[in-house]
N, C-alpha and C positions, 0 to 999 in steps of 0.2 A: 133033430132040433139043435141049433147052435147053443154052445155053452153061454150062460149069462155071467156077467162080471159086475159085482158090486163095486162102485167107484166113488171115491171122495168127491162130493159135489163141487168143491173148490177147484178140482183139476179140470172141470169143464167151464171154469171161469165164473161160476156162481159166487157172488160176494158174501160168503158165509164164514170166512176165517175170523179169528178173534179181532182183527183190526178192520174188519169190514171189507176186505179185499178177496179176490179169487186168485188162483194160480194160473189158470188157463194153459194147461199142458198142450203144446203144439206138437202134434204127431199125426202122420198119415195113418198109422194104425188106429189111433183113437178116432179119427174121422171115419175110417172104414167101419169100426165097431159101432160107432154112433149111428151111421147110416144103416147098418144091419139090425139095429134095434136091440142089441144085446147088452147095453149098459144100463145098470140100475143105479142112478145117482142118489147119494144120501150124505148129509152132513149129520153124523150122530150127535154132535153137540147141539145143533139147532133142534134136531128131533127130540132131544132131552129137555128142551125148554130154555137153553141159553140164548140171550139176546145177541145181536150183531150190531155194532162191535161189543166186545166184552173184555174184561181184564185178562191178560195172558195167564195161563195156568201151566204148572209143571208137576210131574210126579216127584215126590220128595227124594232127596239124594239117597243113593244106595238102594233104591227100590225100582221095580219095573212094573209093567202092566199086570203080570200074573200075580205079583205081590198084592197089588191093589184089589184085584178080583178075589183074592183069598183073605182079604181083610188085614193084611200085614203091612200095607203101605197106604199113603194118602196122596191126594192131589190138592195143591194150594194155588190160589191166584197170587199175583204179585202184591195184592192188597192184604194178603193174609187169610182171605176167606177159604174155608175148606169146601171144595166142590166135588169131593170124592163120589158122593151118592149120585149126583147128576151125571158124572162121567160113566159110572157103572150102568146107569139107566141107558145112556147112549150106546154102550156096548151091547146090552141086551136087545135094544131096538135094532141094532145092526145085524145081530145074529138072526133075529126073527125075520127081518126084511130079506136077508140072504136066503134063508130057508124057504120063505114063501115064494120068492122069485125063482128059486131053483139055481142059485149062484153056487158054483164050485170054486170060483176064483174071486179075489178082491184086488183092486188097484187103489192103494191108499197113499195119502200124503205123509212122507217121512218127516220125523221130528216131532210131530204132534203127540201130546199126551194121550190122545185117542188113537190116532191112525199110524203113528210111527211104527215101522216094522224092522228097520235096521239101526236106527238111532232115535233117541229122545233127548230133550234138553236136560241139563245137569241137575235141576231141582233147586238151583240157587238164583234163578232169574238173572244170570250173568252172561247170557248169549252163548255159552259153551254147550257142547253136546257130548253124549256118551253112548256107547252101544246099548241097545235095549229096545223094547217094544212097548207101545201104548196099550191101553186097556181094550180097545176095539180089536186091534190086530191080535192080541193075545186071546181074546174070547173067540174070535173067528177061527183062529188056528186050533184052539181047543175043540171046536165044533166041526173040524174037518174041512174048513175052507182054506185053500192055498192063498197066501197073502203075498203081494208084491208091492214094492215102493215104486213111485213114479219113474225113478231112474232105472228100474228093472223091467220096463215095458217090453223090451225085446225078449226077455226070458218068459214073460207071460205069453207073448205071441207064439213062442216055441212050444209052450205047454198046450196052448189051444190047438196047435197043429197036430199035437199028440204023438 
């Protein structure tokens, strides 16, 4: 049975991002995987009840997804609203979805306070980024799922070939 891949729904062009857009990652690999039926699309933020569009949110400065999951960091919208609980709910939904679908891998949108796996935004809503992981990427990794950012799709393909 082919390996399943949890994928950020926005990478398939679904308009679920905070600003109501999708990213629509163009890749022959993605098209191949989609045709094989091994992609499991999910937007953890929408699954947790966030509307689209919604205010942009960032993990507070000097913290990353693991800190948030451990109760040591928070996630704030640019309006000042604390949305930590909803983001943590999205992470638990992602882990449950991956487990139920048998996903060993995830392909997620980098930069997001949920799905970022190599970088997240600064926490100051200033457009700058920093190394770090979002809450979904951190929770998936904690639960044994290998996480890749969209710019690492080739590495994911190599892992699938095994």
